[in-house]
N, C-alpha and C positions, 0 to 999 in steps of 0.2 A: 822506124828500129834501125834505120840508113841511120841517122842523127845520132841516135844516142852508141853504133857500132864511127863511126865517126871521130865523138865528140874525145868518149875515151883511150881510141889511135893515137890522138891528136896529144892525150897526156891534161887535157881539161879537168880543173876540181870537179870532185865526186858532187861536192856539196854547191855548188854550181847548177851537174848533172840535174841535181833533184829539187834543184830550185827551177829549174826550167820543164822539167815534166810539172811539178804542181800548179805553174802560170799553163801550163797548157793543159792542167784536167782542170782546169775553172776555166779559161776563155775558151778554148778548140775544142774540147768535148762536152763540155756546157751538160745540159739536158740528156742528151745519147746516150751516158752512164753514168746516174747520177753516184756511180761508187766511186770514180775514177778520184777525186780527191778525197778518197782517202786513203784508197791503196798507196796514192803518189804520196800523199803524206807520212802516212806508215813507213811505206820505203824510206823515207826523209830521213825520220829518229833512226828507222832502224840502223842505216846506214855513217848516219853522224855514231853511232856506238859502236858498233864494229867497226868501223873503216875497213882500210884497202889492204889487200886484195879483193877479199871475202866480199866487203860492199860493191862488187862488180855484178856477182849472181845476185843480191839484194834486187842491184836497178835493173837487174836484166828483167825480172820475175817481175814484177811493176810493170816494165813496158809489156810484154809480155805475157801474160797469167798465164792465159789460153792452151799455152800448151807443156805440156808434161816437163821437160826440164826447161827454162825460159832462158837462165842459160849456158844451154847449150850450142845456143851459136857462137857463145864467144870464143 
């Protein structure tokens, strides 16, 4: 979560952040959570369609899905 917040604060492109989430879901999470790649892919598509600033909420929810409101950390 800290990396996500840092990247947004630094002004990183949300498409790049979404790609990094996809890579992390496939490489680092792996078999521990098989749905991680689906969540990351859905978030990437949604961010591309919605855009910013609303895309921040979508990415935050994808990074922290177990919170009631993942975007309350923003």
